[in-house]
N, C-alpha and C positions, 0 to 999 in steps of 0.2 A: 689391425685396427683395434685399439683397446675399447673404444666406445661401442662396438658391435662385433665382438670377437666371433660370433656365430655366423657372420656373413662369409661367403666364399667369393673369391674374385679372380676367376680365370680370364684369359683373353677372350675378346668378343669378335664375332665375325661380321657384324653388320656395319654399315657406314651410312651416315646421313649426309645429304647434299644441300648446298646453298642455292644453287641455281634453280629457277622455276621450271626450266625446260626438261630437266632430267631428274627423276625422282626414285629411280631404282636404288636399292640399298647395297652398300658394300661394307668394308671393314671399319668399325669405329676405332678411334685411337686410344680410348680409355677402357679400363676393365669394367665389367658388369659382374653381377653375382652368378654363382655357378650352379651346378647340378643339385637337384633336390635330394634330400637324404633318403636312403633306402628304408630307413625306419621311421619316416614321417608319420604323424598320427593320421588316421583315417577320419574323414568327416563324420560327425555325429548329428543327432537331432537336437543337440543342446543349443542354447542361445549363444550370442557372440561374447558373453562374458566368461564362458568356461574355457577350459584348456584347448578344446578343439572348436570353440564357438565361431571364431572368425573364419577359419577354414570352411566350416559348414555354411556360414553366411554367404561366402563367395559361390559355393556349389548351389545353394538354394536360389540365390538371385539369378545365377546363370541359367538355371533350369526354368525359372518363372518367366524370364524375358527372352529366352532362346538366344542367349549370347554365349559363345564358347568361353568356358571357365578360364582358359589360359589368357584370353584377350582381356577379360575383366581383371584378372590378377596382374597382368602386365601393365595395364593402364594405371591401376591403383599403386603399383610399385613406383612408377615414375612420378606420381603425385606426392605420395607420403611415405613410401617404403612400408606401407600397410599399418603405419602408426595411427593411433586414435587421438593422441595429445589430450586425453581426458575431456574431449569435447570442446577444447579451446580453439579459436580460429587461428589461421596462419597470419603472417604479416600482411596478407592481402585479403583477409576475410574468407578464407577457405576452410571448410569443416570436414573432419573425419578422414577415413582411409581413401575416399575418392576425391577429396579436396573440392567438395561442392561449395561454390562461392556465394556469399551473401555480403557483399562488401560495402553496404551503405555507410556503416560507421568507420570503415577503414580509409575513407577518402577525406576525412575532416582534418584540418590543421595545415600548417605551412611546411614547405620544404625545409629540411634541417639546416641548410645553409642560410636561411632567412631568420634563424633563431639563435639566441645566445650572443656571445661577445667575440667569437672567432672571426678573424679577418682571413678569408679563404686564400688570399694572395700570400699573406704572411711576409710581406716585404717592407721593411722599415724605411726604405728610401722613398716611399710614396705614401700618400694618405691611406688610412685603413679603408678597405672596401666593406661597406655595409649594404648588402643587397636590398634594393627597394622595389624590385619588381612585384607587382600585385599578383598574388597566387590566384590563378583562375578558378572559378567555381565550376565543378563538373556539372554540366547541364543534364547529362543522362549517362547512366552507367553503361559501359559496353556489355554485350551479352556474356563475355567470358567471365565477368565479375558478378553475375547473378544466375548461375546455373542451379543453385539450390531451389530457387523459386520455380524454375521450370521442372525440376525433378519432383517437387511437391505436387505440381499439377499432373504430371504423368503417372505418379504412383498413387495419388490420393492420400499420401501420408502427410501429417502436419509438419511444417517447417521445423518446429522445435525438436521433433523426433529425428528428423534427418540430420540435425546438428549434433545431437547427443547420443543417439543409439547407433553403434557401428553397423549392426545388421541392416537397419533401415537406410543408413548412408550408402551401403554397398548396393542395396536395391535401387536407390536413386541413381547411382552411377550406371547400373545395368540398364535402367529405363532410358537414360540419356543415350547410351550407345545404341540400343535397339531403335530409338527414334531417329538417330542419325543415319543408321543403315537404311531404314525405310525411306527417309527423305532423299537418299541417293538412288532410290529405285532398286535396291538390292534385297534379295531374300534373306531371311534370318537363318543363314547357313550354319551348319555344324563345323565347317572348315574355317579355322582362324585366318587362313590366307585370303578369304573373301572379305575380311573386315578392315582392310587397310584404310579405305576412305573414311569409314566411320570413326576409326581411331584418330585419324588426322583431324576430323571435325571436332572431336571431343576436346582437342587442345584449345579451341577457341581462336586459333590463329586466323588472320584474314589474308595472309599471303602464302603462296605455294611453298616457298622454301622452308618457312617455319613449320608449317603443317607436316611437310615431308620429314624434317629433322625429328620432330616429335614422334611421328609414327614409326620411323626407322629405329628410334631408341626403344620404343615399346616392343617391337618385334625382335630386337636384339635380346631383350630380357627374356622373351618367350623362347627364343631359340636356345639360349644357354641355361634357362631355368634359374631359379632362385630359392633360397630358404633363409628364414630369419626369425628370430624371436623379437616380437614387437615390444613397444614401450609398455604394453599392458601385460607382458609376460606370456604371450601366446606364440606358439610355433606355427608359422605359415609356410607352405611349400608350393612351389610351381615346378612341375616336372619339365625337363628340357625337351624341346622339339627341334633337334639340330638340323633337320632337313627342310624346315619351313621356309617357303619363298612366297611372301605376300604379293598380291596383285597391285603393285605400286602405280600402274597405269590409271587406276581409278581416280587419282588425284587430278589428272588432267581435265576431268569433267566437272570439277568442283566449283569452277567459276571464281577462284581466288585471284587476287592481284599478284603481280610480280614486284617484289621488293626492290627498291633502288639500291643497287650494289655500290656504285660510286667509288670503285677501287678500294673497298674496305680492307682493313688489316685484320683478318680473322682466319682461323683454321677452316679447312674445307668441311669439317664435320659439324659446323653450326650454321644457323641461319642468321645472317648479318646484314644490316641495312644502313645506308648512309643518311643520317639526319644531321646536317652540318650545323655547328655552332658558329655564329657570325663573328668575324674579326672586323669590327666596324668602329668608326669614330663618331662621337656625338658630343653635344654640349660644349663646354669650354675646354677644348683640347683633351677631353677625356675619351676613353675608348674601352672596348671590351670584346669578348669576355674571356680571352686567353692571350697568350703571347706566342708569336711566331719564333721558331728556332730551327736548328738543323741538326737535331740529335740523331744518331750518336756522334756525328762528326765534330760538333762543337762542345757537347757535354755528354757524359755517359748516362744511360738509363739503367739504374741498378736497383730499382724497387718498384713494387706494384702495391697500390693502396686500395684496400677493400672498404667500400662504403655501403650504407643503405640510404635510400632516398628520403625516408620519412615523408613520403608522399606517393601518389599514384603514378603509374607509367605516363598517362596522358598529361598530367600536370608537370611532371619532370621534363618531358620533351618540349612542352611549351616554354618553360623557364630557360632551358639550355639554349633555346633559339632566340632569346632576348639579349641584345647586345649590352644592355645595362645590367645584366645579371652576371653570371659566372659560368664556367664550363669545365667539364671533366671529359675524359676520353670515350667512355662507353657507359651505356645503361643496359641492364638485363631485366627482362620482364619475368614476373613470378610464375604466371600460369603455364607458360610454354617454353621459357628459356630464350625467347627471341632477344637478339642483341641489336642495339642501335649504336653506331659509332658517330661521335660528334666532332672530335678533334683528331688530327693525324698524330700518331705517336711521336713524330719528330718535333712536334710543337709542345708548349708547356701549358698545361691546364691550371686554372685557379681552383684548386680542389682540396688541398690537404692542410691549409692553414699555416704552412711553414714554407717559405720561399725556396730554401735550399732543397727540401724534400720535393716540392713541386718541380723544380728544375731537373730533378733526377728520377722522376717516377711517372708511372701511368696510373690514372685513377679510374676505378670501375665502380659505378653505382649499381645497387641491386634494389629493385622495386620492393618496398616494404617499410616496416616500422620497427624500430628497436624495441619499443615497449608497448605500443598501442596499435591494435587491440591486444595482441599477445606476443608470440615469439617465434614461431617456426617458419622455416623457409622450405619451399618445395624442392623435391629431388630434381625436377627438370631444371630449375635455376642453378642448383649446386653443380650439376653435371656440365651444363653449358659454360658456367663461370670457370670451372676447373679446366675445361678444354682451352678456353681463352687464355687463362693464366699460363698454362703449360706452353702454349704457342708463343706467347710474348716472352716467357722465360727463355725459351730456346732461341728466339730471334735476337734477344739482347744479352744472352749469356748470363741470366740472372739465376742464382742458386735458389732452389725450391726449399726454403726454410723460413722460419719466422723472423729472422733478422732482415729478410729481403721482401717477404710477402707480409705486409703490415696491414692491420686494421687501422682505420682512421683514428681509433682510440689509442693506437701505439705511437702516433706521430707527436714529437715533442713541440712545445711552444718555443719560438725563436728567442724570446726574452722572458724575464721574470714576469713582466706585465701580461704576457700572452698566455702563460700557463693555465690560469684558472678558466679561461674561456675556450680552451681546446675541446673539440667534439669527442663523443664517446661511442659512436657507431662503429661496427655493426653490433657491438654489445655482447653481453655474457651468454646469449643464446645462439650465437653463430657457432656451428659445429665444425671447428677447425680440424679435428681429427678426421672426420668423414671427408671434408674438403681435400685434405692432403692425401688421403687414401685414394680418392678419385684421380689424383695427379700421380699416383704410383709412389708416393713418398710418405707412408704412414709414420707416425712418431713411435719409435720403439727403443728399447734399451740398447745402448751401444758400448757399455762398459760394465765392469763388475758390479755386483749388487750394491756395494758400498763405495761407489765412485764418488769423486769430489765435485762432480757436476751433476745436475739433474735436468731432465726435460719434463715439463709439466704435461701430464697425459692422463687426466681422470677419465673414468668410465662415464661418458656423456649422459647416458640414460639414467644411471644410478646417482650421479652427482647432482644434487638438487639444493644448492644453497638458497636460503631465504632472501628475498629482495622486497623492497618497497618502491612505490612510485610508478608502477606500470600504468595504472589508470588515474591515480590521484596521489599527490604528495603525501608520504607517510602511510599510505594504505598498502597492505600486503599484496604482493603479486601472487598469482596462481603458481603452485609448485610446478617446476619445469626442469628438464634436463639442462645441463649447462657445462660449458668447457672452462669455466672460471673457478679459481680457488682463492679463498681469502687468507690473508696473513695477519698474525697477531704478534704482540710484543713479548709473549711468553707461551710455552707449550701447554695451552689450556683454551678450551672454547670460551671460557669466561674472561680471558685476558683481553685488554683493549686492542682494537685494530691498529695497525701501523699508521702513523700520521704522515701526511704528505704536505710539507711546508711550502711547496710551490703551489699546490692546489688550494691550500688554505693558509695564507701567510700569517693569519692570526693564531695559528697553532691549534685550531679546533680539531676534534676527533674525526676520523673517517667514519662513514656511515655505510649502511647496507642498501642505500638507494641504488636503483638499477643503473643510474648514470654516474655513480661515484667510483672512479677507478683508483682511488688513492691507496687502497690496500688489497690489490687484486692481481693474481697471476693468471695468465691465459694459456690455454693449451698450445703446446709447441714452443713456448718460450723457455729459455735455458738460463739457469742461475748456478752460482757457485755455492756449495754446501758450507755452512758455517758451523753447524753442530747437529747432533742427533740425540734424541731422548725418547726411548720407547717407540710409540707410534707417531712421534712428531719429528719433523725435519725443519731445520732453520737454514735459510739462505740469506746472502747479502742482498739488500734491497733498499734503495734510496739512502744509502749510508748507514743502514740499521740492520740488526739481526732480526729477521722476520720468520715467524714460525707458522707452519701449516701441518695439518694432520695428514699422515702418509702411512697408514697401516699396511702391513704386509699382505693381509688378506684382500684388501681393496685399495691398492696404491693409487695415489694421485700424481705421482711423479716417478720416473724411471731413471736409472743411472745413465750418464752420458760422458763424452769426452770432447775436448776442444781447446781453444785458446782463451785465456783470460788475461786481463790487465790488472796490475796492482801498482800503487804509487812507487816511484823510484826511492831507493834508500835515502834516508835523511829528510824526506818530505812528511810532514805531519798529516797533510791532506792536499788534495789537488782540486781545481775547479772543474765544473761540469758545464757543458754548453749545449744549446739547442740547435746548433748548426756548425759546420766546419768553415772557419773564417780564413780568408787569405791574409797574409801579413800586410802591413801598411805599405811596404815598399813594392808590393805586387800591383798596386793600382796605377793605371795610366793617369795622366794629368786631367783628362776630361771625364773621369769617373769619380764621384764622391766616395771617400773612404768610409767603409762601414765600421762603426765603433764595435770593438770586441766586448760582448756583454755576457758574462757568466750567468748561469742560472743560480737560484738561491741554495742549491744543493752543494754538498762537498763529498768527495770520495776519500774516506780516511785511510791512513796507513794500515796495512794488514788485511784490508778487505780486497776481494777479487770479484770481477765482473766479466761475463762472457762477451767475447768479441764477435761482432757481426761482420764488419769489413773495415779495411783501411782506405781512407779517402784523402784526397788533396783538399786543402782549403780553397774554396771556390765561390764566386759570386757572379750571377747572371744579371748584369745591369740592363734592364729593359723597362723604361718608364715612359716611352713615347710610342704613339701609333706608327710613326715612321721608324722603320727598323734600322736605318743607317747608323744612328748613334749607339745601338745596342752593342754591348761588349761582354765577353766572358773573361772575368778576372780570375786567373789561376795562380795560386801561390806555391811556394815550396814547403810551407808548413803543412804537416800531415796530422790527421786525426784518426782515432778509432771510434767507430760506432759501437756502443755497448748496450746490453740489456740492463738498464740501471734500476728501473722500477717497472710499472706497467708499460711505460713508454720507453722507447730507445732514447739515448742521449749521445753526446760526443765528448771525448777527452783528447787533449793534445798528445800526440805520439811522444813528444819530447818529455812529457811529464810521467810516463809510465814505463814499466817493464812488461813484456809479454811472456807468458808462461804457458806451455802446453800441459794440459791436465788429462790424465788417462784414467 
């Protein structure tokens, strides 16, 4: 992993369980971090801001509150990987290494599907869907979103200090763990194995399966150990305890509920609950909030779309259960990684704003906000999501790459009119490198140093492009690690950014707004090299030569190999599409023919773009609550999905030649 090359990732021996009746740990399917270094710095009496300060802060807090240091380190790792994020809150209002939550400001605002111009169905054969469900006002914050207030009471420290001082934050976390241990009637034992129940309680989960999953993950970290250089440049180490067997039976006495399984489609290593979205008719022959199908029998599932909710867990679950709203397949909670499934994967969710992509994808929402209040996502959420994606990828034979695992911000508009309104989550702060590393597929060099393709792979922690608009339009965002890279018209930081004529039909310049994807590469995406000059590399992007800084000492992209398309000989340029269209002759008489509508872009002769997959022109006609008239129209015309700009697009196979580049 380029974003945290100092992490170690051996196999893990723990396993988390979904069922409430059994909570003993077994083997996790994903890697965790490995043994502590033999030369790790010893704790000192210095503050948390010095080289050994954070390590000392854990030791000091553990001693003060009589919590085993390994337990404190393990819990913190699963929350934040020991990062401080300069005191900025997470996407759900969690602060510091212990992710102490104070989410009063994080619950304001509407769900992102309720904002902007995107039609989440993205189907031109029926009227645009404009969600009108009223976003519920949270009457009371759940306890899991106000742990900082409790920590302030237990420690006597001011809330502001718990937010901004990492040592105080760690003390707050230790106090919460000790309090949980006492409430369970347990002694403040020196043996980490005696703290299983307290760790489960720290998660804030209200069901047994989620609490067990969280605790099992923490104890897996403790067993295998970890070491890491944090975002503040500090080295923190957790020595491995390979023989540790926690007392998982403690959880049976915690009085937590049993989550409704409902034959969920989830891996055995996560906590997954069935919270169904209604397929219901209402009004004047209208219905919602998804479409029934029989995938993969009638249509392939070849993509997974990653979203963030732009709202809280509780609000998101209320909205997805509203038949007048819209539905996605899964939602993942920030604090503990709990999963709710709403739609069977055989059915089509209204989630990505492009009907072709909807018909061939599974949508996963993550509790959080792209820009407000800040940016970072918990490790518990990343790990649970990675397990779910890997499970779905195996189930449907989906390649684990960025041509198939898309952000909502990578989904194209179906027509020119749709392009400006497409959504931009999960945004530039989603750590794609870490996410794919958890899936066992880190982005690495696969060709010679001067290969003709590149994979975008900046060092997430060190890559901090300036953004505006996180809190207020035009206002600078706090500096933050990012997986995004900007592209310019020339090899200079002062050169204008690449223009996106689809996003801005009037030809206006791209901006550095956090929601502006017009001139942005994203980690894991692949592009064909057009030219190199010194520390700068140019790639083909939106029909243009796009330059980004790529110095040898701190590269933002690595050499790759793969397939590219280029216009057939004799073609000046070829059209680009937002979906793969069946030809007119493929439509049966009872299905209206979809007009083929190119996007405003052109792919000029001599340029090359990386291929994601080859697909048949296809259209799922499903406009009625009664499924009897539904049809899958499948043509003989074929298309290539390509990485054309920040978003993927499609070109007709008949218009291009395919070339393998090494």
